N, C-alpha and C positions, 0 to 999 in steps of 0.2 A: 534248772537254773545252774549256770556254770560256777566254778569256784570263785572267780572274780566278783560276780554278782552277789554271791553269798557273803563274801568278805565285805563288800561295800555296804550291804544291809547291816552287818554287824557293826561297822564303823558308825553308820548313821544312828543306829540305836544306842550305841555305847557312848559315843562322843557328842551326840546331838548335832552333827554336821550334815547338811544336805549335800551329799556328793554329786547329786544330779545337777546342781547349779554350776559345777565346775566342768571344764572340758575333760572328757574321759582320758585323753592322752596325758593330761597333767596329773590326774589321780594315779594312773598307772606308773608314771615316772617316779612320783614321790613314794609310792608303795615299793617299787623295785629297789629304790635307794635304801629304805629301811630294811627290806628283806636281805639285801647284801650285808648291811651292817650287823644284822642279828643272826646271820648264818642260815637263812631259810631260802629254799630253792623254789618253792611253789606257793601259790596263794593259799592253798589248803594248809600247808605247813605253817605259814605265817599266821593264819587264823587261829590255829591251835596254840601257837606260841603266844599270841596276844592274850588268849584266855588263861594261859598258865603263868604269864608274867605281866601283871597289871602295870608296873612302871613303864613298860614299853608303850602303853597307850598314850602316855604324855609325850614320849619321843615322837610318836606318830602324829599327834596333834600339832606339835611344833613343826613337823615336816610338811604337813598339809596347809598350814597357815603361812602367809607370805611375810617374811621378816627381814628382807634385804633393804637397807636404807643407809643414808649418810647425811651429814650436814650439807645443806645447800646443793643437793643433787640436782643437776641441770641448772646451774647458777643463773643462766639467762632468763629462766622462768621467774626466779626470785627477783631479778632486776626489773622485770616487767611488772611484777606485783608491786614492788616498791615505788617505781616511777610513774606507773599508769593507774593501776587499779586502786591502790590505797588513797592516793591524792584525790581521785575522782569520788570515792565513797566518803572520805572525810569532808569533802566540800559540801556534802548533802546532810551529814549528821556527825555528831561528835563522838559517838560510841558505836563500835562495830562488834558483830558477833560472827565468829568463824568456826566451822566444823572441819577438823582434820580427821578424815575417816581412814582407817587402816594405818594407824600412826606407828605401829611397831614399837621400837625401843626409844622413840621420842625425838630423834634427830630432826624430823620434819617440823613438828610443832615448835620445837625450840628455835629452829632457824627462823620461822615466822615471828616468834616472840622477840628475837634479837632485832629484826627489822622494825617491829612495832615499838619496842622499847626505845630505840634510837630516834624514831619519829616523835614519840611523846616527849622526849627531852627537848627536841627542837620546837615542838608545838604544844605547849602546856594547855590542858583542857580537853585534849582528845584521849581516847582510851579504847581498848579492845579486850575481849575475852575469847579465848580459844577453848573449844571442847575437843579433846583428842581421844579417839576411841580405837579399840582393837578387840577382836574376839579372843585373843590369847592373853590370859591373865598374867602369865609369866613375863612376857615382854612389857606389859603395862607396869608391872612392879619395877622393872629396870628403868622404865621411862620416868616413873615417879621419883626414883632414887636419883636419877640425873647424874650418874658418874660415868665418865668416858675415858678411854685410854688416850695416850698421846697420839697414837696412830689415827684415831677417830677424828682428831682435831686438824687434820692435814689441810682441809679446805678453808679453815678459818684464819683470818688475819690476826696479827699480834694484838691489834686494837680490840678486836672482837673477844679474843680470849681474856684480855685484861679487864674489859668492861663486864663480861657476863659469866666468868668462871673463876673458881678458886682452885689453885693447885694444891693437891693433897700430899701428905708425906710420902706416899707410895708412888708418886709420879703421875697418878691419874688426875683428872680434872672434874670438879663438881659444879653443876649449874648453880648460879647464885639465887638466893631466895626471891629476889624481886622479879626474876624471870619466871620462876616456878609459879608465882602467884597469879600470873596471867593465864595459866593453863589448868583445866580440870581434866584429868585422865579418868576414863571410866570404860568398863566393858560394854561392847555393843556388837551385835551380829548383823552385818549388812544384809543378810538373807532374810531378816525378820520382816522386812517390808515397812517397818516403822522408823521414821527418822529419830535421831537422838534429841532433836529440838526443832523448833520452827522459827520463822522470822529471822533467818540467817542471812548475812550479807555475802558470805563466801562459803562454798563447800569445796574442799580440796580432797580428792581421792585419786591418787596418782600411783600408777604401776600396780594396780590391784585387779582391774577388770579384764586385763589380758588373759587371765586364767578362767574367766567366766563364760558360760554359754551365751549365745545371742539373746535368748529369752531373759536371762538374768541381767544382762547389761541393760536391756530396755526397762526392766523393772526397777533397777537402781536409778536410772536416769529419771524415771517418773517420780521416784521417792525424793530424789534431790530437788527436782523441780518444785514439788510441793513444800519442801522445807525452806526454800529461798524466798526472800522478799522480792517484790517487783524490781526487776533490773539487777538482781543478784547474779553472782558469778559462780560457775562450775569449772574447776580446773582439773584436767586429766593428765595422765602421763603422756610423754611424747610419742610413745609407740601405740597408744590407744586411740580409739575412734568411737564416735557416737553411732548407734544403730539407726536404721532407717526410721523407725518409729520415733526415736528421740529427736530427729531433725525438726519435728514440729514443735518441740519444747524449748529448744535453745538455738540462738543465732551465734555464728562465729564472731568472737571479739578480736582474737588473734589466732588464726589457724595454725601458724608455725609453733606457737607455744601451747596449743591445745587448750585455749581459754575460751569459754562460751558464756553468753549472757542469756538470762532467762527471758523467754517470750511470755507475754501475758495473754 
């Protein structure tokens, strides 16, 4: 067994992450980044360093999990959700259940909550609950806190900031309680094969599966299919695609926005 394989086994055993579900190039890139930062030249050196320096394990976990996000990333997707998907679903039922998988520091679920909050003001009687999950407990803690820098607010309008945030003394912005109440943040491992809930109207998992193997992508699609109600929606990232096996599970609703509808 080569040094990379030994290190990968150590990571799986210590961090509880199944590296085999991710593309090997992705794992190697993230490892090399941490090796450079910690001053280690080989996989063997880094393995020994991890054993001798437990705090580095958390740095490695953060490097291996995907935490790049922003408010209203790919805004045209959110516009489509607001103008097409949500009106269609609310015409059928008054309460929706949404799963935001791989939510990172919370910008995505809070973006959805802003849209939903504005809709509920215009249409009393409708409501929605968002379950936002991530494997990384550190980013979940930041998401629950809901405090963001002024730089993070760049894509938000003045109206959105005024309605949904409170400016703090240090210049940062905190999400208002009424928005937080719409979201339940909780840890969840997408590799577990078990959905966080069932009878969901929408599953949003964007810019996560690009790092997964084809086998894991198919397994995720099957899990999401089983979690959705009849006619529910699965929303992917714009650079992602369904595997061949998953084509039998979902029909394109809007191919450009990577929005799919569950086949029964």
